[in-house]
C-alpha positions as CSV (number, residue, x, y, z in Angstrom):
1,M,-15.2,20.6,-36.1
2,K,-17.1,18.5,-32.5
3,K,-16.1,14.8,-32.7
4,T,-19.4,12.8,-32.7
5,S,-20.0,10.7,-29.7
6,R,-19.6,7.3,-32.5
7,T,-16.1,8.5,-33.6
8,R,-14.9,9.5,-29.9
9,K,-15.9,5.7,-29.2
10,L,-13.9,3.6,-32.3
11,M,-11.2,6.5,-31.6
12,K,-11.1,4.9,-27.8
13,S,-11.5,1.6,-29.1
14,V,-8.1,2.1,-31.5
15,V,-6.5,3.5,-28.5
16,L,-6.9,1.0,-26.3
17,S,-6.2,-1.8,-28.6
18,L,-2.5,-0.3,-29.7
19,A,-1.7,0.2,-26.5
20,L,-2.7,-3.2,-25.1
21,A,-0.6,-4.7,-28.4
22,A,2.3,-3.1,-27.0
23,V,3.1,-5.9,-24.4
24,S,6.0,-8.3,-25.4
25,F,6.8,-11.2,-23.1
26,A,10.4,-10.1,-23.2
27,G,8.8,-7.0,-21.2
28,A,10.3,-4.9,-23.9
29,A,10.1,-1.0,-24.7
30,F,6.4,-0.1,-24.8
31,A,5.2,1.2,-28.1
32,A,4.7,5.5,-28.2
33,P,1.1,5.9,-26.7
34,A,-1.1,7.0,-29.9
35,D,-2.1,10.5,-27.6
36,A,-1.9,11.8,-24.5
37,N,-4.2,9.8,-23.1
38,A,-3.3,6.2,-24.2
39,A,-0.2,6.3,-21.7
40,A,-2.6,5.1,-19.0
41,V,-4.0,1.9,-21.0
42,M,-0.5,1.0,-22.0
43,A,-1.1,-2.7,-20.7
44,S,1.3,-4.4,-17.9
45,Q,4.5,-3.0,-16.6
46,M,5.1,-6.9,-15.5
47,K,8.1,-8.6,-17.0
48,N,7.0,-11.8,-18.9
49,S,3.7,-10.8,-19.9
50,S,1.4,-10.1,-22.4
51,I,-1.6,-9.0,-23.6
52,T,-3.6,-9.7,-27.1
53,E,-6.5,-10.3,-28.4
54,L,-8.7,-12.6,-27.5
55,T,-9.2,-15.3,-30.6
56,N,-10.8,-18.8,-30.8
57,D,-13.1,-17.8,-28.0
58,S,-14.5,-20.8,-26.3
59,R,-16.4,-19.9,-23.2
60,V,-19.3,-22.1,-22.5
61,F,-21.0,-19.1,-20.4
62,K,-23.3,-16.4,-22.2
63,V,-21.1,-13.8,-23.4
64,D,-21.1,-10.1,-23.4
65,K,-20.2,-8.1,-26.2
66,K,-20.3,-4.7,-24.2
67,I,-17.4,-6.1,-21.8
68,Q,-14.3,-6.2,-23.9
69,T,-11.9,-9.1,-23.1
70,K,-8.4,-9.7,-23.7
71,M,-6.1,-12.8,-23.6
72,V,-3.3,-12.1,-21.1
73,R,-0.4,-14.7,-20.6
74,F,2.2,-13.8,-17.4
75,Q,5.2,-15.7,-15.3
76,N,4.8,-17.0,-11.5
77,R,7.9,-17.1,-9.7
78,Y,8.6,-21.0,-10.6
79,G,8.6,-19.7,-14.1
80,I,5.8,-21.0,-15.1
81,E,3.5,-19.4,-17.8
82,V,-0.5,-18.5,-17.0
83,A,-2.8,-17.8,-19.2
84,G,-5.8,-15.9,-18.7
85,H,-8.7,-13.5,-19.9
86,L,-8.6,-10.2,-18.8
87,Y,-12.0,-8.2,-18.5
88,L,-12.3,-4.2,-19.0
89,P,-15.5,-2.9,-17.7
90,E,-18.7,-1.2,-19.5
91,N,-17.4,2.2,-20.9
92,F,-13.9,1.4,-20.5
93,D,-12.0,4.9,-19.7
94,A,-8.2,4.9,-19.9
95,N,-7.7,7.7,-17.1
96,K,-9.4,5.7,-14.5
97,K,-8.0,3.9,-11.7
98,Y,-10.4,0.5,-11.2
99,S,-10.3,-1.6,-8.4
100,A,-9.7,-5.0,-9.7
101,I,-10.4,-8.7,-8.3
102,V,-8.7,-11.8,-9.8
103,F,-10.0,-15.3,-10.5
104,S,-9.8,-19.3,-11.0
105,G,-11.4,-22.6,-10.0
106,P,-13.1,-24.2,-10.0
107,F,-10.7,-27.4,-9.0
108,G,-10.2,-29.0,-12.6
109,A,-12.0,-26.0,-14.7
110,V,-10.8,-23.7,-16.9
111,K,-11.0,-19.7,-16.8
112,E,-14.2,-20.7,-20.2
113,Q,-16.1,-21.8,-17.1
114,S,-17.1,-20.7,-13.8
115,S,-14.1,-18.3,-12.7
116,G,-14.8,-16.2,-16.7
117,L,-19.0,-15.7,-15.6
118,Y,-18.0,-14.4,-12.4
119,A,-15.2,-12.8,-13.8
120,Q,-17.5,-11.2,-16.9
121,E,-20.3,-10.4,-14.1
122,M,-18.1,-8.5,-11.8
123,A,-16.4,-6.3,-14.9
124,K,-19.9,-5.3,-15.4
125,R,-20.0,-3.9,-12.0
126,G,-17.3,-1.9,-12.7
127,F,-13.8,-3.7,-11.5
128,V,-11.1,-4.7,-14.1
129,T,-11.4,-8.3,-13.6
130,V,-8.9,-11.2,-14.8
131,A,-9.8,-15.0,-14.9
132,F,-6.9,-17.7,-15.1
133,D,-6.6,-21.1,-15.5
134,C,-3.9,-22.4,-12.7
135,S,-0.5,-24.2,-13.6
136,F,-0.8,-27.3,-15.8
137,T,-4.1,-26.7,-16.7
138,G,-5.8,-25.3,-19.1
139,E,-3.8,-23.2,-21.9
140,S,-1.6,-22.7,-19.0
141,G,2.1,-24.1,-19.6
142,S,4.9,-26.3,-17.9
143,N,6.0,-29.5,-19.0
144,V,3.5,-31.9,-17.5
145,H,0.1,-31.2,-17.9
146,D,-3.1,-32.4,-15.6
147,V,-0.7,-32.0,-12.2
148,A,-2.6,-29.9,-8.9
149,S,0.0,-28.4,-7.0
150,P,-1.4,-26.8,-4.0
151,D,1.1,-24.7,-3.3
152,I,1.8,-23.9,-6.5
153,F,-2.0,-23.3,-7.6
154,T,-1.9,-20.8,-4.3
155,E,1.5,-19.1,-6.5
156,D,-0.9,-18.6,-9.4
157,F,-3.2,-16.2,-7.3
158,H,0.4,-14.0,-6.2
159,A,0.9,-14.2,-10.2
160,A,-2.2,-13.0,-10.9
161,V,-2.2,-10.2,-8.0
162,D,1.6,-8.8,-9.7
163,F,0.0,-8.6,-13.2
164,V,-3.4,-7.0,-12.8
165,G,-1.6,-4.7,-10.0
166,L,0.7,-3.5,-12.6
167,L,-1.5,-2.4,-15.3
168,P,-1.5,1.4,-15.0
169,F,-4.9,1.8,-14.8
170,V,-5.6,-0.3,-11.8
171,D,-5.1,0.9,-8.3
172,K,-2.7,-1.7,-6.5
173,E,-3.6,-0.5,-3.4
174,R,-7.4,-2.0,-4.2
175,V,-6.7,-5.5,-5.7
176,G,-9.2,-8.6,-4.5
177,A,-9.1,-12.0,-4.6
178,M,-12.2,-15.0,-5.2
179,G,-11.9,-19.0,-5.6
180,I,-14.4,-21.1,-6.7
181,C,-14.9,-24.3,-5.6
182,G,-11.4,-26.2,-4.8
183,L,-9.9,-22.7,-5.8
184,G,-11.1,-21.2,-2.9
185,G,-8.6,-22.8,-0.3
186,M,-6.0,-21.6,-2.5
187,A,-7.3,-17.7,-2.8
188,V,-8.2,-17.8,1.0
189,T,-4.0,-19.1,1.6
190,A,-2.7,-16.4,-0.6
191,A,-4.7,-13.9,0.9
192,I,-3.8,-14.6,4.6
193,N,0.0,-13.9,3.4
194,D,-0.1,-11.7,-0.1
195,V,-1.6,-8.6,2.0
196,R,-1.5,-6.7,-1.1
197,I,-5.1,-9.0,-1.2
198,K,-6.8,-6.9,0.6
199,A,-10.2,-8.6,0.2
200,V,-10.9,-12.3,-0.4
201,A,-14.0,-14.0,-1.3
202,T,-15.1,-17.7,-2.1
203,S,-18.0,-19.7,-4.0
204,A,-19.1,-22.8,-3.5
205,L,-15.6,-23.9,-1.2
206,Y,-13.5,-27.0,-1.4
207,N,-11.2,-27.5,1.5
208,M,-9.1,-29.9,-1.2
209,N,-6.3,-30.9,1.9
210,D,-9.7,-32.3,3.8
211,S,-11.4,-33.9,0.5
212,I,-8.1,-35.5,-0.5
213,R,-6.1,-36.1,2.9
214,N,-9.5,-37.0,4.7
215,H,-12.5,-37.3,2.2
216,Y,-15.6,-36.4,2.3
217,K,-16.2,-35.0,5.9
218,G,-13.4,-36.3,7.2
219,D,-14.6,-39.6,8.0
220,Y,-14.0,-41.5,5.0
221,Y,-10.6,-42.8,5.8
222,T,-9.0,-44.7,8.6
223,P,-5.6,-44.8,9.7
224,A,-5.5,-48.2,8.1
225,Q,-7.0,-47.1,5.0
226,R,-4.6,-43.6,4.6
227,E,-1.7,-46.0,4.9
228,T,-3.1,-47.9,1.8
229,V,-3.8,-45.1,-0.4
230,K,0.0,-43.9,0.8
231,G,1.7,-47.3,-0.6
232,Y,-0.6,-46.7,-3.5
233,L,0.9,-43.2,-4.4
234,A,4.5,-44.8,-4.1
235,E,3.6,-47.0,-6.3
236,M,2.2,-44.7,-9.0
237,R,5.5,-43.0,-8.1
238,W,7.7,-45.1,-9.0
239,K,5.9,-46.0,-11.6
240,E,5.9,-42.6,-13.3
241,A,9.8,-41.9,-12.2
242,E,10.3,-44.9,-14.4
243,L,8.4,-44.3,-17.3
244,G,9.0,-40.5,-17.4
245,K,5.8,-39.2,-17.9
246,T,2.9,-39.1,-15.5
247,L,-0.1,-41.6,-15.4
248,P,-3.8,-41.2,-15.1
249,G,-5.6,-41.6,-11.5
250,Y,-8.1,-40.1,-8.9
251,H,-7.3,-37.4,-6.9
252,E,-9.4,-38.1,-4.5
253,V,-8.6,-42.3,-4.1
254,A,-11.5,-44.4,-2.7
255,I,-11.2,-47.8,-1.4
256,G,-12.6,-50.6,-3.0
257,S,-14.1,-53.4,-1.5
258,D,-11.5,-55.6,-1.8
259,G,-9.4,-53.0,0.6
260,K,-7.1,-51.9,-2.1
261,A,-6.7,-48.5,-3.8
262,V,-9.1,-47.9,-6.9
263,H,-6.9,-47.4,-9.7
264,A,-7.5,-45.1,-13.1
265,T,-7.7,-48.1,-16.1
266,G,-8.6,-47.9,-19.0
267,E,-8.2,-46.4,-22.8
268,G,-8.9,-42.5,-22.2
269,V,-10.2,-43.2,-18.7
270,T,-12.0,-39.7,-17.3
271,L,-13.0,-38.1,-14.0
272,L,-16.8,-38.5,-15.0
273,P,-18.3,-41.1,-17.4
274,N,-19.2,-39.9,-20.6
275,K,-23.3,-41.0,-20.1
276,L,-24.4,-40.4,-16.6
277,P,-25.3,-44.0,-14.8
278,E,-29.1,-44.9,-13.7
279,G,-29.4,-44.5,-10.2
280,A,-26.4,-41.9,-10.1
281,D,-26.4,-40.2,-6.4
282,P,-27.2,-35.9,-6.4
283,V,-23.6,-35.2,-6.0
284,T,-22.1,-36.9,-9.4
285,T,-25.4,-36.0,-10.8
286,D,-24.5,-32.2,-10.2
287,F,-21.1,-32.3,-11.2
288,F,-21.7,-34.3,-14.3
289,N,-24.9,-32.0,-15.3
290,Y,-22.4,-28.9,-15.0
291,Y,-18.9,-30.6,-16.5
292,K,-20.6,-33.1,-19.4
293,G,-23.5,-31.2,-20.3
294,R,-24.3,-27.1,-19.7
295,A,-20.5,-26.1,-19.5
296,F,-18.4,-29.1,-21.0
297,H,-15.1,-27.3,-22.4
298,P,-12.9,-30.3,-23.8
299,R,-9.7,-28.3,-22.0
300,A,-11.2,-28.7,-18.6
301,I,-10.0,-31.7,-16.6
302,N,-13.4,-32.2,-15.6
303,S,-14.9,-32.6,-18.8
304,N,-12.7,-34.0,-20.6
305,G,-9.9,-35.7,-18.7
306,I,-8.7,-37.3,-15.2
307,W,-5.6,-35.7,-13.1
308,S,-2.3,-37.2,-12.7
309,S,-1.9,-40.2,-10.7
310,T,0.6,-38.7,-8.0
311,T,-1.5,-35.5,-7.6
312,P,-2.5,-36.0,-4.0
313,Y,1.4,-35.4,-3.0
314,G,1.0,-32.3,-3.1
315,F,-2.1,-32.7,-0.4
316,F,-1.0,-35.0,1.9
317,D,2.0,-32.7,2.3
318,F,0.8,-29.2,3.2
319,D,-2.5,-28.1,4.4
320,L,-4.2,-25.3,3.4
321,M,-5.4,-22.4,5.2
322,A,-3.4,-24.0,7.9
323,H,-3.3,-20.1,9.7
324,V,-6.9,-18.8,8.5
325,E,-7.0,-16.3,11.5
326,E,-4.2,-14.6,10.2
327,L,-5.9,-13.0,7.4
328,S,-7.7,-10.8,10.1
329,P,-8.2,-7.4,10.0
330,R,-8.7,-8.1,6.3
331,P,-12.3,-9.8,4.9
332,L,-13.0,-12.8,4.1
333,L,-16.5,-13.2,2.2
334,L,-18.0,-17.2,2.0
335,I,-20.7,-18.4,-0.7
336,T,-22.4,-21.4,-0.2
337,G,-25.7,-23.0,-0.7
338,D,-28.4,-24.7,1.6
339,K,-28.2,-28.0,-0.3
340,A,-24.3,-27.9,-1.6
341,H,-22.7,-31.1,-0.1
342,S,-19.6,-29.0,0.4
343,R,-21.3,-26.2,2.6
344,Y,-19.4,-28.1,5.7
345,H,-16.4,-26.8,4.3
346,S,-17.2,-23.2,3.9
347,E,-18.9,-23.4,7.6
348,N,-15.3,-25.3,9.2
349,V,-13.7,-21.9,7.4
350,Y,-15.8,-19.4,9.0
351,E,-15.7,-20.6,12.3
352,R,-12.1,-20.8,12.2
353,A,-11.6,-17.5,10.6
354,K,-11.5,-14.2,12.8
355,E,-13.7,-10.9,11.8
356,P,-14.6,-9.0,9.6
357,K,-16.3,-12.2,7.8
358,E,-19.5,-12.8,6.1
359,L,-21.1,-16.9,5.7
360,I,-24.3,-16.6,2.8
361,V,-26.2,-19.2,2.4
362,M,-27.9,-19.6,-1.1
363,P,-31.5,-20.9,-0.6
364,G,-32.7,-23.9,-2.7
365,A,-28.5,-24.3,-4.0
366,T,-26.4,-26.7,-5.4
367,H,-22.9,-27.1,-5.6
368,C,-23.1,-26.6,-9.0
369,D,-25.7,-24.6,-9.0
370,L,-22.8,-21.5,-7.7
371,Y,-20.8,-22.1,-10.8
372,D,-23.8,-20.5,-13.4
373,I,-27.2,-20.5,-12.2
374,Y,-27.2,-17.3,-12.0
375,E,-30.3,-16.2,-10.0
376,K,-28.7,-18.6,-7.3
377,I,-25.4,-16.6,-7.8
378,P,-25.8,-13.5,-5.1
379,F,-23.9,-11.2,-7.5
380,E,-25.3,-8.3,-5.5
381,R,-24.1,-8.8,-2.9
382,L,-20.5,-10.1,-4.2
383,D,-20.8,-6.7,-5.5
384,G,-21.4,-5.1,-2.7
385,F,-18.6,-7.0,-1.1
386,F,-15.8,-5.8,-3.0
387,T,-16.8,-2.2,-3.2
388,K,-16.9,-1.4,0.3
389,H,-13.7,-3.2,0.6
390,L,-12.1,-2.0,-2.3
391,G,-14.0,0.7,-3.9
392,K,-14.2,1.8,-7.8
């Protein structure tokens, strides 16, 4: 008796759910496939990983119910557990081999915000995608939180490639990466040395080394001011060591009118105020409207928290994208806005990178417009870029 289309879809859904549920953190043996076709959907072969149903969904963008989304967890090479969302294309076929893209960012955001939106959109266009929280942020692990590391955040991209590349319905030779805002530098850095990443893109790129060590356009700190910031970091490092815990601080340390570094003080201090001050500058307003307004998420550092006071250390110690010319011949796509205060970051990297490379400047787009304002994000061109270099 011929099965109805509805019955076939139901069976396919059951097979996928059973297969994905078979993965364990310990990398134990997988459950037997429900039928011959189910072997292709038996989740990750990577040890210390899991794929489970997504519960308590707190994504802040419009969720497309046609795109299956799973909760995933995997370890990076430091043993830190990274949490993410796996997005499967519409009409997912367990017997196919898909191209995949891993996403993270912005700096201080979570997977339920911009990176999830990008991942969902590219899954709608036929890619298997993963949006993940970097170590120490969101739902990802470690015994400290709200800490940033250029090294470990870059490693998280490598680990995401490990995870997605070992999914049996993904072709590990067709994996790309994308970073948004401050995670753009980590995505590019990962791709420079990880030749498994066949194409890399950024949107609203921020070079966090330049932003933290030099400040805006590299002309904020004088040599004396930079030494003042180093003194502040030493002071805070002693305090954190004495207390055995992290203390709140700004990742970009300002110098006050008194010539001293500005400390984060006060009960429950956050990066962004709960109320936008009168006469706030356009950049602060742009960030506020996204993180405190349309995309507020309680786990996002930029929405509801602040970094640890010693977070700048890693960005003073290490230089992201230092060897960007070595990315070639693998392709680079940079997306920015003509009204984005961060535009110069993308332009600087574009100038330094070798071909093949492309810079897209979106008319009328501010920095945060590229986080979630659909009509200002060039998804068609992003799709074309990854389709050209990864296929589908």
